[in-house]
C-alpha positions in Angstrom: 89.1 87.4 89.0 91.5 86.6 86.1 91.0 89.9 84.5 91.7 91.7 87.8 94.9 89.8 88.2 96.0 90.7 84.7 95.1 94.4 85.2 97.0 94.5 88.5 100.0 92.9 86.9 100.0 95.3 84.0 99.6 98.3 86.3 102.6 97.1 88.3 104.6 96.8 85.1 103.7 100.4 84.3 104.7 101.6 87.8 108.0 99.8 87.6 108.7 101.2 84.2 107.7 104.7 85.4 110.2 104.3 88.3 113.0 103.1 85.9 112.4 106.1 83.6 112.3 108.4 86.6 115.7 107.2 87.7 117.1 108.0 84.2 115.6 111.4 83.4 114.0 112.6 86.6 110.5 112.0 87.9 109.4 115.5 86.9 110.4 114.9 83.3 108.5 111.6 82.8 105.4 111.9 80.6 102.9 109.3 79.5 104.4 109.4 76.0 108.0 108.7 77.0 106.8 106.1 79.5 104.9 104.3 76.7 107.9 104.6 74.4 110.2 103.1 77.1 107.8 100.1 77.5 107.3 99.7 73.7 103.5 100.1 74.0 101.0 102.7 72.9 100.2 105.8 75.0 96.6 104.7 74.8 97.4 101.4 76.5 99.1 103.2 79.4 96.1 105.5 79.7 93.7 102.5 79.7 95.2 101.6 83.1 96.1 105.1 84.3 94.2 108.2 83.2 97.1 110.5 84.0 100.5 110.7 85.6 99.1 111.7 89.0 97.4 108.3 89.3 100.7 106.5 88.5 102.4 108.6 91.2 100.0 107.4 93.8 100.8 103.8 93.0 104.5 104.6 92.8 104.5 105.6 96.5 103.0 102.2 97.3 105.7 100.5 95.2 108.4 102.4 97.1 106.8 101.4 100.4 106.9 97.8 99.4 110.6 98.1 98.5 111.4 99.6 101.9 109.5 97.0 103.8 111.3 94.3 101.7 114.6 95.8 102.7 113.7 95.9 106.4 112.4 92.3 106.3 115.5 91.1 104.5 117.7 92.9 106.9 116.5 91.3 110.1 114.7 88.2 111.4 111.0 88.5 112.2 111.8 87.9 115.9 114.4 90.1 117.7 115.7 87.7 120.3 119.1 89.2 121.1 120.9 92.4 121.7 123.1 91.8 118.6 120.1 91.3 116.4 118.6 94.6 117.5 121.8 96.5 117.2 122.4 95.1 113.7 118.9 96.1 112.7 119.3 99.7 113.9 122.7 100.0 112.2 121.2 98.7 108.9 118.6 101.5 109.0 121.4 104.1 108.6 123.4 102.4 105.8 123.5 103.1 102.1 121.8 99.7 101.5 118.5 101.6 101.4 119.5 103.1 98.1 119.9 99.6 96.5 116.1 99.3 96.9 114.9 102.8 96.2 116.6 105.6 94.2 117.1 108.7 96.3 116.3 111.0 93.5 113.0 109.4 92.7 112.1 109.2 96.4 112.7 112.9 97.1 111.1 114.1 93.9 108.0 112.2 94.9 108.3 113.4 98.5 108.3 117.1 97.3 104.9 116.6 95.8 103.3 116.1 99.2 103.2 119.9 99.5 101.2 120.3 96.3 99.1 117.1 95.9 96.7 116.0 98.6 96.5 112.4 97.3 100.3 112.1 97.3 100.3 113.6 100.8 97.8 111.1 102.0 99.7 108.3 100.3 103.0 109.3 102.1 101.2 109.4 105.4 100.1 105.8 104.8 103.7 105.1 103.8 105.1 106.6 107.0 102.6 104.9 109.2 103.4 101.5 107.6 107.1 102.0 108.1 106.4 103.0 111.7 104.4 99.9 112.3 107.2 97.7 110.9 109.8 99.4 113.2 107.4 99.1 116.1 107.0 95.4 115.5 110.7 94.9 115.8 110.9 96.9 119.0 107.9 95.0 120.5 109.6 91.7 119.5 112.7 92.8 121.3 110.7 93.6 124.4 108.7 90.4 124.3 111.9 88.4 124.1 113.4 90.4 127.1 116.0 92.1 125.0 115.0 95.6 126.0 112.9 96.9 129.0 111.8 100.3 127.6 108.4 101.0 129.0 107.1 103.4 126.4 107.6 101.6 123.0 105.4 104.1 121.2 107.5 107.1 122.2 110.7 105.2 121.5 109.4 104.2 118.1 108.6 107.8 117.2 112.1 109.1 118.2 113.9 106.3 116.3 111.7 106.8 113.2 112.4 110.6 113.2 116.1 110.0 113.5 116.1 107.5 110.7 114.0 109.7 108.4 116.1 112.8 109.2 119.4 111.0 109.1 118.6 109.4 105.8 117.8 112.8 104.3 120.9 114.4 105.6 123.2 111.5 104.7 121.7 111.2 101.2 121.7 114.9 100.3 124.8 116.3 102.1 127.5 113.6 102.2 129.0 112.0 99.1 132.2 110.6 100.6 131.6 107.0 101.7 134.0 107.2 104.7 132.3 110.3 106.0 128.9 108.7 105.4 129.9 105.6 107.5 131.3 107.8 110.3 128.2 110.0 110.4 125.8 107.0 110.2 127.6 105.4 113.1 127.1 108.5 115.2 123.3 108.3 114.5 123.0 104.5 115.0 125.0 104.6 118.2 122.8 107.4 119.6 119.7 105.4 118.8 121.2 102.3 120.4 121.9 104.4 123.5 118.1 105.0 123.9 117.5 101.2 124.2 117.4 99.9 127.8 118.9 96.5 127.4 118.0 93.8 129.9 
């Protein structure tokens, strides 16, 4: 049990270091050698835990998922008991605060690999499904507390998730001016809020 905990901790340290190096030089440029150099350990020690870069990438997607879920949980209470709480949550989903948790460059470099790597593709499917479930739990909480009356929460969840995912991509890759970003994100969040049938 103790060895497993140590192994898990060391693997997490490697993934975090991989993420940090990726932010600096680009995910596609990170090698086992420069990762080991960054950590001040031997290449062999890195390979003791990860046989190759592809295995690190799989765990990196899980690390990013944890960061996103942490952001969501820190952005809203577990229970959505008021219209204001739900509106605040939706608006948070379109802010730049996401990027404080996950670097856009690393995320989209990893995202591009889903078209070439089946394991990464499957990992991202799990990633998306997990985020969908978190979003759905917030909507269900709002319904259970009579904040909204939407009958088809599954459909509503899919529409909102698609808008957040697409909006995040567009805002992150096409708009650099903060004022323009705020204006555009407000358009998206207001449209999402218009889909909610408040009690």
